[in-house]
C-alpha positions as CSV (number, residue, x, y, z in Angstrom):
1,M,0.0,0.0,0.0
2,G,1.3,3.5,-0.9
3,G,4.0,2.3,-3.3
4,F,2.7,4.6,-5.8
5,A,1.4,7.2,-3.5
6,E,2.9,10.6,-3.1
7,Y,2.9,10.1,0.7
8,A,2.8,7.1,3.0
9,V,2.8,6.3,6.7
10,V,5.4,3.8,7.5
11,D,7.4,2.5,10.5
12,D,10.8,4.5,10.7
13,R,12.6,1.2,11.3
14,Q,11.6,0.0,7.8
15,V,12.8,2.8,5.8
16,A,16.3,4.2,4.8
17,P,17.0,7.8,4.4
18,L,18.7,8.8,1.0
19,P,22.0,10.4,1.1
20,E,22.2,14.2,0.4
21,G,22.3,14.6,-3.4
22,M,20.8,11.2,-4.1
23,S,17.5,11.4,-6.1
24,A,14.7,8.9,-5.5
25,V,15.1,7.8,-9.2
26,D,18.8,6.9,-8.6
27,A,17.9,5.1,-5.4
28,A,15.1,3.1,-6.8
29,V,17.3,0.5,-8.6
30,L,19.2,-0.1,-5.3
31,M,16.1,-1.0,-3.1
32,C,15.7,-4.5,-4.1
33,A,18.3,-5.9,-6.5
34,G,20.9,-3.5,-5.5
35,V,20.8,-4.3,-1.8
36,T,20.5,-8.1,-2.7
37,I,23.8,-8.0,-4.6
38,Y,25.4,-5.7,-2.1
39,A,24.6,-8.2,0.7
40,A,26.0,-11.1,-1.4
41,L,29.3,-9.2,-2.3
42,K,29.8,-8.3,1.3
43,R,29.2,-11.8,2.5
44,S,31.5,-13.2,-0.3
45,L,34.2,-10.9,0.9
46,R,33.8,-11.9,4.4
47,L,33.8,-15.6,3.5
48,A,36.8,-15.2,1.3
49,R,38.8,-13.5,4.1
50,D,37.8,-16.4,6.3
51,I,39.3,-18.8,3.8
52,T,42.6,-17.1,3.2
53,S,44.5,-14.3,5.0
54,E,47.2,-14.1,2.3
55,K,45.8,-11.0,0.8
56,A,42.5,-9.2,0.4
57,P,40.5,-10.7,-2.4
58,G,40.5,-8.8,-5.8
59,A,37.8,-8.6,-8.4
60,N,37.8,-11.1,-11.4
61,V,35.3,-10.3,-14.1
62,V,34.8,-13.3,-16.5
63,D,32.6,-13.5,-19.6
64,A,31.6,-17.0,-19.5
65,R,30.8,-16.9,-23.2
66,L,34.4,-16.3,-24.2
67,E,36.5,-18.3,-21.6
68,E,36.2,-21.9,-20.3
69,A,36.3,-22.2,-16.5
70,A,39.5,-24.2,-16.5
71,E,41.3,-21.3,-18.4
72,V,40.1,-18.8,-15.9
73,V,41.1,-21.0,-12.9
74,A,44.5,-21.6,-14.4
75,R,45.0,-17.8,-15.1
76,I,44.0,-16.9,-11.6
77,G,46.2,-19.6,-10.2
78,Q,49.2,-18.3,-12.1
79,Q,48.5,-14.8,-11.1
80,D,48.4,-15.9,-7.3
81,G,51.5,-18.0,-7.8
82,K,49.7,-21.3,-6.9
83,Q,51.2,-24.6,-7.8
84,E,48.5,-27.1,-6.7
85,K,45.4,-27.4,-8.9
86,G,43.2,-27.6,-5.8
87,D,44.4,-24.2,-4.6
88,M,43.8,-22.4,-7.8
89,G,40.4,-20.6,-8.4
90,L,38.2,-18.2,-6.7
91,D,37.5,-18.2,-3.0
92,A,33.8,-17.3,-3.5
93,V,31.3,-17.0,-6.4
94,I,27.9,-15.5,-6.3
95,A,25.2,-17.5,-8.3
96,L,22.8,-15.0,-9.9
97,P,21.3,-16.6,-13.0
98,E,18.7,-19.4,-12.8
99,S,20.5,-21.6,-15.2
100,Q,22.2,-24.9,-14.5
101,P,25.1,-24.3,-16.9
102,A,25.8,-20.9,-15.2
103,F,25.7,-22.5,-11.8
104,D,28.2,-25.2,-12.9
105,Y,30.5,-22.7,-14.5
106,G,30.5,-20.8,-11.2
107,M,31.3,-24.1,-9.2
108,A,34.0,-24.8,-11.7
109,L,35.7,-21.5,-11.0
110,L,36.0,-22.3,-7.3
111,R,39.2,-23.5,-5.6
112,N,39.0,-26.3,-3.1
113,H,37.3,-25.0,0.2
114,G,35.5,-22.4,-1.7
115,R,32.0,-21.0,-1.2
116,C,29.1,-20.6,-3.7
117,L,26.6,-18.0,-2.6
118,V,23.2,-18.7,-4.2
119,V,21.0,-15.6,-4.8
120,S,18.8,-16.8,-7.5
121,F,16.1,-19.4,-6.9
122,P,15.1,-21.4,-10.0
123,E,11.9,-23.1,-9.9
124,K,13.5,-26.6,-10.2
125,G,16.5,-25.8,-8.0
126,F,20.1,-26.5,-8.9
127,H,21.8,-29.9,-9.2
128,V,24.9,-29.9,-7.0
129,A,27.6,-32.6,-7.8
130,A,28.4,-34.4,-4.6
131,R,32.0,-34.9,-5.7
132,D,32.3,-30.9,-5.4
133,L,31.0,-30.9,-1.9
134,V,32.9,-34.1,-0.7
135,F,36.1,-34.2,-2.6
136,R,36.7,-30.4,-3.1
137,D,35.0,-29.2,0.1
138,I,32.9,-26.6,-1.6
139,S,30.1,-25.0,0.5
140,V,26.9,-23.9,-1.2
141,V,25.0,-21.4,0.9
142,G,22.0,-19.1,0.3
143,N,22.0,-15.5,0.7
144,L,18.8,-13.7,1.5
145,V,17.9,-10.2,0.4
146,G,19.8,-7.6,2.6
147,S,18.3,-6.3,5.8
148,N,17.3,-2.7,6.4
149,K,20.7,-2.2,8.3
150,T,22.5,-3.4,5.1
151,L,20.4,-1.2,2.9
152,R,21.4,1.9,5.1
153,E,25.0,0.9,4.9
154,M,24.9,0.4,1.2
155,L,23.3,3.8,0.6
């Protein structure tokens, strides 16, 4: 109620003030999808720091249409100076699309003991290979939309 109204009465614990200079139009895209991704990124960084303390994690942007997961893992391993195949790859991935091939690609990017944060929720779910969970010690965890506290922090 009131989503399209000019004014609405709401509980102040459930709203977030916009920073000075940010328009409602600019903030609108951050309210659901923005805070969801922000919360997942924040959690993935926290998980990555829990996994390794060697260095703060960096960003790797990969176009899955252009590179095989194994090529990406090898490149990252080389950049990190890793010798063992199980140590190569990403500490964490965020699964956004609802496609099984995209989920599989993300899982293939993880190093042993990595974490897959699932944000999407396809109707039929995802198939997770037991070999990834058992032999690679991959954790698959869900990540709920961010809280009001997270929204305020993001803004």
